[in-house]
N, C-alpha and C positions, 0 to 999 in steps of 0.2 A: 782705763776709759772704755776699752773694747769689751771687757767683761760686764760693765755697767750697761752698755748698749745691748749685749746679748741678753742679760738678765731682764732688762726693760721689754725687750722684744718677746721674751718668753712669757713674761707677765701679761703682755697685751694679748699674745695668742691664747693664753690660758683663760683670760677674762672674756675674750671673743668667743671661745668654745663654750663657756659656761652660759653666755648670753644666748648663743645659738641653741644650745640644748634646752635652755629655759623657754625660748620661743617655741621650739618644736613642742615641748611639753605643753604650753599654753594652747597652741593650735590644736594639739591632740585632745586636750580636755574640751576645747570648744566644739571640735568635731564630734566627740562623744556625746556632749550634751545635746547637739543638734540632732544627732541620731536617735537619742533617747526620746527627745520631744517629738520627732517624727513619728517614732513607734507608738508613742502615747496618743498622738492625735489620730493615727491610724486605727488604734484599738478602740478609741473613743467613737470614731465614726462607724466602725464595725458594729459595736454595741448598740449605737443609735438605730442603725439599719435593722438590726434583729428586733429591737423594741417597737420601731414605728413603721418599718417597711419602706422608709425614705432613704434612698441611696445618697452617700456623700458626693461632693464634686471631687472626682479623683483626677489629679493632673495626668494629661496625655489620653485621657478617655472620654468619649462623647458623654456629656451628662444627660441622663434620663432619670427622673425622680424615682421611678418604681418599675423598671423593666429587667427582668431576669434574661440576660443574652442567651442563656442555654434553653430557655423555654418561654418565649414571648407569647402573650396571649393574643387571641384574634379579635379582641375589641380593646379599643384604646382611647384615652383622652389626651389630646395634644393641647397644652397650655401655651398659648402664643403671647409673648410680651415684647414691648419695644426693646427692653433690656437696660441694664446699667452696668458700668464698670466700677461702681462703688461696691466693694465685696461685702461690707457690713449691711448696707441697705438691701442689697440683693438677697442676702441671707434672711433678713427680717421680713421682707416684703414679698418679692416674687416667690421665694422658696416657701414663705408662709401660706401663700395662696395655693401653691402646688401641693404642699404638704396637707393642707385641709381637704384638697380634692383627693388625694391619695387615701386619707383616712375615711372619706365618705363613700368611695366606690372601689373597695378592694378587689372587685371582680374585673376591674379594668386595669391595664397598664397605663400608667401616666407618663407622658413624654414632654419634652420641652423644645420650643423653638423661639429665637428672637428675630425681629424684623430688622434691626438696625445692624448692618453688616459691619459698620465702623466699630461698634462695641464688641461684636463677636471677635473681630480681629484684634482688638486691644487686649481683651481678656486672655485670648489664645497666646499672643506674643508675650504679655507681661506675666501670666500665671500658669500658662500651659493647661488652661481649662477649656475644653472643646464644647462649643455649643452649636447646634444646628440652626441654619436659617430655615425658613418654612419649606422651601423646595427640598432641602436635603432631609428635613424631618419627614415629609410625605414620602419621599423615595425610600427612606429607611423603613417606614411603616409597611410599605408595600413589600419590600424584601423580607420583612419579618412574618409576613402572611396575615397582616391585620385586615379584617373583613369589615368591621364596624368601627367608624372613626367619628368621635365627638371632638369638635374644636372649640376650646373656651379661650377667648382672648382676654387679657387682662386690661384692655383699652378702657378708657373712662367713658367714651362716647362712640356713637356711630359716625366717625369722621372719615378722612381720606385713607388712613391706615386700615380701618375696618372694611372699607370698600375694597382696597387692595387685596386684602386677605380673602374677602369673598370671591373675587375675580380668580385669585390663585387656586381656590378650592374647586371652582367651577371646571378648571382644566384637569382635574384629577377625578372628577365625578364618576368616570367609568372605571377607575382603578380599585374602587371599594364597592362592596355590596350595598353599604349604606353610610352616609355621611351627613353630619349635621353641624351647623355653625350656631354657637350659642350667643346670647345677647352680651353686649358690653356692660359695664357697671351701671351707668346711668341711662335707663331706658323708660321705665314706667314711672308714674308718680310715686308708687310705692318705693321704688329704688332711691328716688331723691329723698324722701322722707327718712329712709333707712341710713343713707349717708348723712343727712343733717343730724339725726339722733346720734350717730357715732362721732361726728367731729365736735359736736357740742358737749357731749359727755366727756370726751377726751380732754376738753380744754375749759371745763367749767371752773377749775380752780383760779383761772385768770379773769373770769367774767365778774369783775367787782365794780363795775360802773365807771371806773376811772381808766379802763384798758379797752382799746380797740383790738379786736381779735381778727387778723386779716389772713385770708387764705389765697394763696397764689396758684392758679392753674396754668397750664400751658398756653392754650388758646390755638385757634386754627381759623384759616380762611374759609373753612367748609361751613355749610349752613348750620351744622351741629354746634357752632360756637355759642348758639343762643342758650346752651345748658347752663352757662355761667350766670346770665341775667335771670334765667328761671330759678337757679339756686339762690340768688340773692333775694328774689321776690319771695321765695317759699320760706327761706330761713328767717326773713323779717317778719313774715305773716304768722310764723310759729312763736313769735314773741322774743326772738334773739336780736335785740335792737343794736348790740355792740359788735355784730358780726359783719365782715365785709368780704366780698368775693371779687378777685381780679385775675388778670392773666398777665403773662410775661411777653407774649407775641400777639395779642389781639386785644379785644375789648371785653370787659372794662379794663383799661390800661392802669399802670402804676399811678399816672397822674389823676385818673378818675377816682382811684381808691384813696389817694392822698387828699384830694379835695373833699371827698365824703367824710373822712376822718377829721379834717380840720374844721368841718362844720359843726363838730361836737366839742366836748370839753374834756378831752382825754389828756393824760399825762404819760401814758405808757402804750406801747404798740407790741403786740405778740404777732410774729410772722410764722406761718406754717404752710407746707405745700399741700395744694389740693391736687395731688399726683399720687399714683400707685407707689412709686419709689421717691425716696429723697436722694436724687442723683445729682447731675451737674447743674441743672436749673435751680434746685433747691439750695445747694451749697454755694453757688456762685451768684446767679441772678437774684436770688432772695436773701441769702445770709452772708454774701461775700463782702469784702472791704473795698471793692471798686466804687468809684464815685456814682456810677449808674445803677447800682444795686438797690433793692428795696430797703435794706437795712440802712444803707448810707443816706437815701433820700429821707427816710423818716427821722434818722438822727440829725440830719441838717435842718430838719423842720422843728427841732427842739424836743423830740420825744425820747423817752427811755425805750430802747428796742430789745426785744427778747425773741430771737430766732429759735424755732423748735424744729429739729430736723427729724421728723417722723412722716414716713409715707403711709398712705391709706392702707396699703397691703399688709401692714403689720397689725391692724386692728382685727380682732377675731370676728366682729360683727360684719365687717366688710368681706372677710374671707368666706363667712357663711352666705353672704349674698351671692358670691361667684359660684359657690356650691349649688345654691338654689337655681341659678341660671344654667348650670351644667345639667342639673336633674331635669329642668324643662326641656333642654335639648335632647336628652335621651328619650323623654317621654314622647317627644314629637315624632319619634321614629316607630312608635308602637301603634 
């Protein structure tokens, strides 16, 4: 009996050792694969930087689209965005605008700042990606010897955030030889027409007469909230009768848009954000499964609902409009 117990114990220990060695082997293989993937990603990012001049978001380092830390230029463009913690959307939209500006103005360093500190903190804690707020970006530009600074916001309109940015820049006016604040996306009638052309071209496949195409903006208590009513008026006047504009936090509200759609004879509703990024509002307030989301409200009303999570910033013609505004700000200094 004693020999059987000893043999059983020996077999158990042997099996345990084999399993342990097997686990170590699996872990080692996984670690090796992760290291290889990281090396490949780093190599791809370096190749992209060499090809485009656009830097990758490197963990642990302050992100700036096209600044050589060893030789910063004395003229720079600071691209200021509210920000988003949705990495894919940030890559497609905010980075898309930044990259277009990098390509258009190689004689300038292009820098980044976010205005939403909560997003800056979340991205830093979760991904170890460091993004300056406006004050930090301005201080860094001063330390780097920037003399001419162009600030291009990715804001949709001249609202509270644009005013806050303008006030912040006024406090730094004496720190640069020249500084110019470019216009937000929707400023002139030509801007509205350009955005209308962009969003209708991007959604023309849905415009079949049976589908209501609804764009959800953010909305604001500022006077500039009138841009949404103006957009609705202009897009209708341009012949796009199946397009509707609303907001998540102001007017036109979800109820307003739903009532307008119900006045028609639609069977399907397409939802898309009228925002630079497809972030939290687009994913949750528009396309989420919560009872009060736009998706749920239209579904409850009996419509087939198709959410499209594309931010304005990923469209090349919208990026070109920001480049145009940046050029106008540069020209204003001459």
